[in-house]
N, C-alpha and C positions, 0 to 999 in steps of 0.2 A: 519255578515261575519267574518270569521276568517282567519289569516295568515297560510299558510302552512310553515313547516320548510324550504323547499327549496326557496319558494317565499319571504320569509323574508330576505333573503340574496341576491336575484336577483339584486336589484338596486346597491349593492355594486360591483357585479361582472361587471355590465355594467359601473359603474363609474371606476373601475379598468382599464377596457379596454380603455375607453376614455383617462384617464391619461397616459397610455401606449402609446397612439398615439400622444400625446403632446410632448413626449420625442424627437420627430423628430426635434424640434427646438434646444434642447441642443446637439443633435448629429451633426447637421449642424454647430453649434458654435464650437465644438471640431475640425471639419474638417478645418474651416478657420482659427482658431488659431494656429493649427499645421502647416498649410501652411504658415501663415504670421509670426508667433513668434518663429518657431522652428529654431535652428541654421543651420539645414539642411532642407530647405523647400522642400515639396513634388513635384515630377515631374508630368507632366500631366497624365501619366499612373497610378500613385498611386492615384491621385485625382479621376480619371474616375473609377478606381476599387472600391474605397470606395463608390462613388455615386451610382454605379451600384448595389452594395450590399445593400445599404440603400433603394434604390428604391424597390427591391425585398422584403426586410424585412418589410418595412412599407406597401407594397401592401398586404402582408399577415396579418399584424396587423390590417389594416382597414377591411379586409374581415372578420376577426374574430369578430371585433366590429359590423360590420353590421349584421352578422349572430345572434349575441345576441340581437341586436336591434329588428330584425324581429321576433325573438322568443318572445320578450316582446310584440310586436304589435300583433302577431297571437294569443297570450295567452289571450288578452283582457285587460291586466293591471298587472303590476308586483306585486301589492299588494293584488290581489284577490285569493282566495281559487278556486281550480279547479271546485267544485261543483257550486260556485257562478258564475264562467265563463260560465258554461254550462246553468245554469238557465237564465242569461242575454242573451246568444246567442239564446237559444230556444224561448224566449219570443217574442210574435208578437206584433208589434206596430201599 
């Protein structure tokens, strides 16, 4: 079995998307620090607008992550060549 050029880097794309989603914790920290530590704390509308935007943005990020995960699952393995996947899927057990 050999690695295809695209599939060689697929795990890193999946990993990048996972790490991008973890960013939510840092973003939440920025919001509460700005609210608690800023000389002019945010009002309820400002906080709500930020949280609504974060909700939408992270919904999209998690959808991208899940699409990449599904692609890896549908492929049969991120380290397999397309021909190897076809051989394995066509094999009768």
